[in-house]
One Martini backbone bead per residue (centre of mass of N, CA, C, O) as a GRO file, in nm:
protein
   81
    1ASP     BB    1   9.789   9.872  10.152
    2LYS     BB    2   9.514   9.864  10.414
    3PHE     BB    3   9.228   9.788  10.309
    4TYR     BB    4   9.174   9.491  10.430
    5SER     BB    5   9.239   9.596  10.759
    6HIS     BB    6   9.030   9.815  10.769
    7ASN     BB    7   8.722  10.020  10.883
    8GLY     BB    8   8.750  10.293  10.662
    9PHE     BB    9   9.004  10.373  10.821
   10ASN     BB   10   9.340  10.544  10.900
   11ILE     BB   11   9.485  10.677  11.156
   12PRO     BB   12   9.791  10.708  11.096
   13ARG     BB   13   9.734  10.853  10.816
   14ILE     BB   14   9.580  11.096  10.933
   15PHE     BB   15   9.805  11.201  11.112
   16LYS     BB   16  10.028  11.234  10.903
   17SER     BB   17   9.877  11.432  10.735
   18LEU     BB   18   9.821  11.646  10.952
   19ILE     BB   19  10.122  11.705  11.011
   20ASN     BB   20  10.208  11.780  10.723
   21ASN     BB   21  10.003  12.021  10.701
   22ILE     BB   22  10.127  12.181  10.937
   23VAL     BB   23  10.443  12.169  10.913
   24ASN     BB   24  10.460  12.184  10.571
   25ASN     BB   25  10.214  12.317  10.433
   26LYS     BB   26  10.090  12.038  10.308
   27SER     BB   27   9.879  11.860  10.107
   28SER     BB   28   9.765  11.545  10.235
   29GLY     BB   29   9.654  11.231  10.206
   30GLY     BB   30   9.433  11.007  10.434
   31SER     BB   31   9.250  10.854  10.253
   32THR     BB   32   9.064  10.603  10.175
   33ILE     BB   33   8.893  10.444   9.952
   34THR     BB   34   8.624  10.459  10.099
   35GLN     BB   35   8.627  10.761  10.149
   36GLN     BB   36   8.648  10.846   9.848
   37TYR     BB   37   8.390  10.719   9.758
   38ILE     BB   38   8.201  10.869   9.950
   39LYS     BB   39   8.273  11.159   9.857
   40ASN     BB   40   8.217  11.123   9.541
   41VAL     BB   41   7.911  11.009   9.569
   42TYR     BB   42   7.771  11.163   9.848
   43LEU     BB   43   7.965  11.412   9.856
   44SER     BB   44   8.176  11.667   9.883
   45ASN     BB   45   8.483  11.880   9.840
   46ASP     BB   46   8.478  11.991  10.105
   47LYS     BB   47   8.708  12.150  10.345
   48THR     BB   48   8.564  12.005  10.614
   49LEU     BB   49   8.486  11.874  10.907
   50SER     BB   50   8.204  11.785  10.855
   51ARG     BB   51   8.263  11.620  10.603
   52LYS     BB   52   8.475  11.430  10.739
   53LEU     BB   53   8.281  11.306  10.950
   54LYS     BB   54   8.089  11.187  10.743
   55GLU     BB   55   8.284  11.011  10.597
   56LEU     BB   56   8.360  10.836  10.837
   57TYR     BB   57   8.079  10.726  10.902
   58TYR     BB   58   8.004  10.610  10.610
   59SER     BB   59   8.248  10.420  10.599
   60ILE     BB   60   8.180  10.240  10.829
   61LYS     BB   61   7.900  10.155  10.729
   62LEU     BB   62   7.984  10.032  10.457
   63GLU     BB   63   8.177   9.812  10.593
   64GLN     BB   64   7.932   9.671  10.736
   65LEU     BB   65   7.744   9.621  10.457
   66THR     BB   66   8.000   9.536  10.298
   67THR     BB   67   8.254   9.453  10.089
   68LYS     BB   68   8.569   9.513   9.984
   69ASP     BB   69   8.520   9.425   9.686
   70ASP     BB   70   8.281   9.607   9.635
   71ILE     BB   71   8.412   9.876   9.697
   72LEU     BB   72   8.646   9.848   9.481
   73THR     BB   73   8.462   9.818   9.241
   74LYS     BB   74   8.316  10.084   9.260
   75TYR     BB   75   8.564  10.266   9.262
   76LEU     BB   76   8.673  10.176   8.975
   77LYS     BB   77   8.425  10.255   8.808
   78ILE     BB   78   8.461  10.582   8.860
   79TYR     BB   79   8.782  10.571   8.747
   80THR     BB   80   8.721  10.402   8.448
   81VAL     BB   81   8.517  10.577   8.257
   0.00000   0.00000   0.00000
């Protein structure tokens, strides 16, 4: 994964997921670890454009305010409890 090289989101992965959703009518994830953390801790699971835009915004902000290692540690704590 490109966790340590992106700024909170991965544009190629988002587009690949979007195309797969449209062309193959299959839901596939394009979210980064940062986005998943933001969604699960601060937002809802609603599948709306509004929620996704908030997720992107907060992911960028979180990446500006903290380190990748801190984000990964927090992410792992909510999934390993």
